[in-house]
N, C-alpha and C positions, 0 to 999 in steps of 0.2 A: 190745868197745869200751866205754869207761867212760861214765858219765852226762854228764860235762862235754863229752866228745867228741861225744856225741849231740846235746847242746844246741847246741854250736857248729855241728855239721853241719846241724841243723834251722834255726838262725838264719841260717847261710850260705845254706842252700837258700832260706829266705824272702827273704833279701836279693836273691839272684839273681832269684828270682821277682818280687819287687817291682821290681827294676831293669828286668827285661824288660817287666813291666807298665807301668812308667813310660815306658820307651822306646816301647812300642807306643802308649801314650796320646799321647806327644809326636808320634810319626809321624802318627797319625790326626789330631791337631790341626793339624799342618802341612799335611796334605793337604786338610783341610776349608776351605771358602770363607769368608773373612771378610766377612760381610754388611755390616759397618760401613764397610769400605774398598772393597768391590767394588760395581759397579752391574750389576744384572741387567736385560738389554735386554728391553723390553716390559713390565717390571713396575715396579721401583723408580723408573727414570728417568722414566717417564710420570707416575707419581704425584707425583714431586718437581717435574717440569716444571709440572704442573697447579697444584701449590701455589705455585711461584715466579710463574707467570703470574697466578694469582689475587692474589698479593700485589702484583705489579706493577700489575695493573689497579686494585687497590684504591688503590695509591699515586697512579696516574695520575688516577683518578677524583677523589681528594681534591684533587690539584693543580688539575684543571680546574675543580672546584667552587670552589676557593679563588680561582682566576683570574677566574672569572665573577663571584664575589662581590666581588672587588676592583674589577673593571670596572664592575659595577653601582654599587658605592659611589662610584667616580669620576664616573660619569654623573650619579648623584644629586647629588653635590657640585657638578658642572658646571652641572646644571640649576638648582640652588639659586642658583649665582652668576649665570647668564645670565637668569634669569627677570625681574629688575627691568628690564634693558635691553630685553628683548623686549617686555615689557609697555608700556614707553614708546613703542617703535616702533609697536606695534599701535595704541595709543591715538592716536598722531600720525596714522597712516594713516586711522583711523576719522574723526578730526576733519577731515582734509583732504577725505575723501569727502563728509562732511556739508556742509562749506563749499562744495565744488564743486557739490553737488546744489542747495543754496540759490541759488548763482549762476546755474546753468543755468535753474532755475525762474524766478528773477527776470528773467533776460534774455529768456526766452520770453514772460513776461508783459509785459515792457516793449516787446518788438518787436511784440506784438499790440495794443498800446495805440494810442489815437488820436493820440499824439504823432507817430508816423511815418506818418500818413495823408497822402498827397500833396495839397498845396494849390496847387502852382504848377509849371508846366512852362516852363522858360526856354529859348527857342530862339534860337540865334545862327547866322546864315547868312553865310558868306564869299562875296564876289563875287556878291552877290544881285541878280538881274535878273528872275527868273521866279517862283521859289518864294516862298511866304508862310509866316508862322508857323502860320497855320491849316492849311495843307497838311501841314506836318510833324507837327503835333499829331494830325491825323486819321490820318495814315499810321502814327504810333507806336502807336496804339490804347491809349494810357495813359489811365486814367480818374482824374479828380479824386476823392479820398477813398480811393483804393486804397492799401494798405500799400506803402510804398516798397521793402520787402524782398521783396515778392511779384512784382515785375517781373522779366522775363527780358531782359537787355540784348541778347543775341544775337538774340532774336526781334524786338526793337524795331529793331535795325539792319537786319535782313533786310526788315522791313516798309517802312521808310523808303526803302531802296534799290530798291523797286519803281518808284519814280519815276525815269525815265531821266535827269533833270537832276541827280540827286544823285550826286556823285562819291565822297564819303567821309562817314562818320558816326561821331561819338563820343558815347557816352551815359555820364553820370556822376550818381551819387546825391550830392546836396548836403544832408546831414543838417541838420535832422531831416525836412523835408517837401518838398524841392524836387528836381526832376529837370532836369538840364542837358543839352541836346542841341545839339551843334555840327555844322554842315553845311558842306561845300565844294560849291558849285554849279558845274556845268559851264556853259561859255559857248558860245553859238552862234558858230561860226567860219565855216562854209560852209553853203550850201544846195544840195541836189541838185535838178535840174530833172526833173520827171516829167510824164507825160501829163495828170495831174489835179491838179497843184499842185507843192508843194515839200516837201522833207524836210530839216529842220534837223539839222546834225551839228556836233560839236565838232572841235578840231584833231586829236584822236586817232582820229577816225572813228566815234565812238559816235553812234548815231541817237537824237536827242533828241525829235523831234516831227514829225508830219505836219501840214501847214498849207496852206490854199488860197491864202494871201496870201504875197507875196514879202517876205522879210526884208531888212533893210539890211546885207547881207553878200555876199561873192562867190558867184556861181553856178558850180557844177561840173557839167559834162556829160561824156559819154563813159565813165562808170564801168561796171564789170562786175558789181558786187554785185546779186544778185536778191532776197535775203531782207532786205527793208527794213522790219522790224518795230521799233517803239520799244524801246530798251534793247539792241538788237543792235549789232554793230560791222561796219563794212565789211570785205570780205575783205582778206587780206594785200597783195595786188597793189595795190588801190585805196588802202590806208593808206600804202603805200610811195610812191605817186605824190603823195599829199597833201603829203609832205615836200618834194617838188620844186616843188609849187605855191607853197608858202611862200617858197621861194627866188626864184621868178619874181616874186611880188608884192613882195618886198623890193627887188629890182632895179628894178622898175617905179616903186616909190615914190622911189628915189634919182634916177630920171630924170624925176620929176614927171609921170608919165603914168598913175599908178595910178588916179586918179579917173575916167579915161576908159575903163578896162577894165570890161566888164560881165559877162564869163564866161570860164572857162578850160576847154578841152576836153582831157581826159587819156586819151583812147582809145588813142592811140599814144605810147608813152614815147619814141620816137625823133622825134616831131613834135608837141610840145605847141603848142596853138593858143590865142591870146588874141583876144577879140572886143571891138570898139569899136562898139557898136550905134548910138550917137548919131552917130558919124562915118562909119557905114556902111563899116567896114573890118574886116579880119581879118588877123592876122599869124601866119605859120608860123615857130616858133622852132627847130624841130628838137629835139635833146636839150637838156639844161640846161648844156652847156659854153659858156664865153665869154658868159655872160648879160649881163655889164656892157656889152660891146661891142655885143651884139645889141640891147639896149634903146636904146643910143645911136642906132643906125641906125633903129630903129623910130620913135623920137621925131622924128628928122630927116625921115623920109619922111612922117609924119603932118602935119608942118608944110608941107612942099612940096606934097603931094598933098591938101591940105585939102578942096578942092572936088570931089574925085572919089571914086566908090565903087569898091572893088576889094580886092585882096589884096597883102599885104606879105610878101616872102620874105627872111628872114634865116637860113634853114636851109641855108646854103651853106658851103662849105669856105673859110673866110677865109684859111687858111694857103696855099692853092694858087691864090690870085689871083682867086677867085670873089667877086662883089660882090652885096650885097643889092639888091633891086629891087622895083618896084611894078608890078602888073598891073591895069590898069583893067578893071572889069566891062563887058562888052559887052551 
């Protein structure tokens, strides 16, 4: 073999070798993992994630800080804007409290001053027959010179109502130094006959007074009330009967015989009795039906039997032909 042939053979051999070597390198390169394109689980991903998260946290933190900063800046700007208004409001409130404090202090001083010390008690009594101004002043327990705002109106009313003749009370402060007291007085309408005297009552049955002397009013007998203390009221039954007594006396007045009646017995509501002591007679009225007719008969019998002592009976059934009559006392 010549030299040229050997050189070519060597070169060819080198080319093949180089080619095989190149192919081997290529094969190995293809088989190797491209760390730039592939992610190794547990290694690169974790590191990358940490880096990403760190970056995200950093960005978020910056955003939060920026947001807080912006918010704080807004609040500061808002405070700067609101401060003048708030200051005005606060100053106004403080001024009002100061003024109110001076007013309260001044009022307290004024109320305690002698200007409001009571110098007069003005008493007015409606339907006055028994009570006096002095009675009411004593009952009220108000003292001259006492501060007008120190009195208790409820207590004064209660004190005055301890008198059984007092029906109603009104108490008023007449500034600066006068107390006005208005009284409605109860009137004696009837008197109850007792073993040791008389008990005065009004038309509503309130017990006004016990007295040994007879008053100039109609006497009531036959009542059932036992608790006869001043200020008390007759029981409901007796109060109801008093209403019928009023009807009886009205009809007696129409018949012109009222002045002759000295007492009314209310013991039996089905047989009211009226007494004519000066004429020595008594009339049985029965109940209070047909009072007008009954009084007419009573008046007639009183005239006819004027000289005789006895009882008049008009408690009969006029609708069934029964007639009133007189029974002379034997």
